[in-house]
C-alpha positions as CSV (number, residue, x, y, z in Angstrom):
1,M,123.1,41.8,-64.5
2,E,122.3,38.3,-63.3
3,T,120.2,35.9,-65.2
4,V,117.2,34.3,-63.6
5,S,117.4,31.0,-65.3
6,D,120.4,29.1,-66.7
7,R,118.4,27.3,-69.3
8,P,116.3,29.2,-71.9
9,I,112.7,28.2,-72.3
10,V,112.1,26.8,-75.7
11,W,108.5,26.7,-76.8
12,S,107.6,23.8,-79.1
13,Q,104.7,21.6,-80.0
14,E,105.6,19.1,-77.2
15,T,105.4,21.9,-74.6
16,G,101.6,22.3,-75.2
17,L,101.0,18.5,-75.2
18,R,101.4,18.2,-71.4
19,E,98.8,16.5,-69.3
20,K,95.6,18.6,-69.0
21,R,94.8,19.4,-65.4
22,D,91.2,20.5,-64.5
23,V,91.4,23.3,-62.0
24,W,87.9,22.9,-60.6
25,Q,88.3,19.2,-60.1
26,A,91.6,19.7,-58.4
27,L,90.0,22.4,-56.1
28,K,87.1,20.1,-55.2
29,R,89.4,17.1,-54.5
30,G,91.7,19.3,-52.4
31,F,88.8,20.7,-50.5
32,R,87.7,17.2,-49.6
33,G,91.3,16.4,-48.4
34,R,92.0,14.1,-51.3
35,C,94.9,13.9,-53.8
36,P,94.2,16.5,-56.6
37,R,95.6,14.2,-59.2
38,C,93.7,10.9,-58.6
39,G,91.1,11.8,-55.9
40,E,91.9,8.6,-54.0
41,G,94.8,9.1,-51.6
42,N,94.8,11.4,-48.6
43,L,96.3,14.9,-49.0
44,F,96.9,15.4,-45.3
45,R,98.8,13.2,-42.8
46,A,97.8,15.4,-39.9
47,F,95.4,18.3,-39.4
48,L,97.4,20.8,-41.5
49,K,100.4,18.7,-42.5
50,V,100.4,17.9,-46.2
51,D,101.6,14.3,-46.8
52,D,104.9,13.8,-48.7
53,A,103.2,11.8,-51.5
54,C,99.9,10.3,-52.4
55,S,99.4,6.8,-51.1
56,A,97.4,5.8,-54.3
57,C,99.1,7.4,-57.3
58,G,102.5,8.5,-55.8
59,Q,102.1,12.2,-56.6
60,D,104.8,14.1,-54.8
61,F,103.4,16.9,-52.6
62,S,106.7,18.1,-51.1
63,G,106.9,21.1,-53.5
64,H,103.7,22.8,-52.4
65,R,103.9,26.3,-50.9
66,A,100.6,27.1,-49.4
67,D,102.2,29.3,-46.7
68,D,99.7,31.9,-45.3
69,L,97.2,32.0,-48.1
70,P,94.7,29.5,-46.5
71,A,94.6,31.4,-43.3
72,Y,94.0,34.7,-45.1
73,L,91.2,33.1,-47.1
74,V,89.6,31.6,-44.0
75,I,89.7,35.1,-42.3
76,V,88.0,36.6,-45.4
77,I,85.3,33.8,-45.6
78,V,84.5,33.7,-41.9
79,G,84.6,37.5,-41.7
80,H,82.1,37.8,-44.5
81,I,79.7,35.5,-42.7
82,V,80.1,36.5,-39.0
83,V,80.3,40.3,-39.4
84,P,77.0,40.8,-41.4
85,L,75.3,38.3,-39.0
86,A,76.5,40.3,-36.0
87,L,75.5,43.6,-37.5
88,M,72.0,42.3,-38.4
89,I,71.4,40.9,-34.9
90,E,72.8,44.1,-33.3
91,T,70.6,46.4,-35.3
92,N,67.4,44.3,-35.1
93,F,67.6,43.0,-31.5
94,S,70.4,44.9,-29.6
95,P,71.3,42.0,-27.2
96,P,73.8,42.6,-24.4
97,V,77.5,42.7,-25.3
98,A,78.2,39.7,-23.0
99,L,75.7,37.6,-24.9
100,Q,77.1,38.7,-28.3
101,L,80.6,37.7,-27.2
102,A,79.4,34.4,-25.9
103,I,77.9,33.7,-29.4
104,Y,80.3,35.3,-31.9
105,L,83.6,34.3,-30.4
106,P,82.9,30.5,-30.4
107,L,81.2,30.8,-33.7
108,T,84.2,32.5,-35.3
109,F,86.6,30.0,-33.7
110,I,84.7,26.9,-34.7
111,A,84.1,28.1,-38.3
112,S,87.7,29.0,-38.7
113,L,88.9,25.6,-37.5
114,A,86.3,23.9,-39.7
115,L,87.4,25.7,-42.8
116,L,91.2,25.8,-42.4
117,Q,92.0,22.3,-43.6
118,P,89.6,22.3,-46.6
119,V,90.8,25.7,-47.8
120,K,94.4,24.6,-47.5
121,G,93.6,21.5,-49.5
122,A,91.9,23.6,-52.2
123,V,95.0,25.9,-52.3
124,V,97.3,22.8,-52.8
125,G,94.9,21.5,-55.4
126,A,95.0,24.8,-57.3
127,Q,98.8,24.8,-57.1
128,W,98.9,21.3,-58.6
129,A,96.4,22.1,-61.4
130,L,98.2,25.3,-62.3
131,R,101.7,23.7,-62.2
132,M,102.9,26.1,-59.6
133,H,106.0,25.6,-57.5
134,G,107.2,22.0,-57.4
135,F,104.2,20.6,-59.4
136,D,105.7,21.4,-62.8
137,E,107.7,18.4,-64.1
138,E,109.2,20.3,-67.0
139,N,110.7,23.1,-64.9
140,P,111.5,21.8,-61.4
141,E,112.5,24.3,-58.7
142,P,115.9,23.8,-57.2
């Protein structure tokens, strides 16, 4: 069998004395597009491109792995808003299908675009706070 790690993990008192990271604060800062560590620097350099490092505190963001999670979360959030709204309007007013498409498609598109960057920022903030992927100084990924 192959080993997963070359170095064994040794738990000591120093292991528990790492910097405390508040998950909710990191989520809020990431949602606003700010650095989850200091809250000052920008998290994004373009619409969905995470910056390499924070301009204020120098936190390295190159280890983040948001992948498809923000898109899935946005689909769930927007779906839970638009679908009940559409069902309520359909059952109470029964407007023509063309009118419904003219309303729901742009609403879904605009809501998805508006939420995509904040949700991705929150995911990166959660990864930083939970020391996932490249945000753990003690166990850096290769």
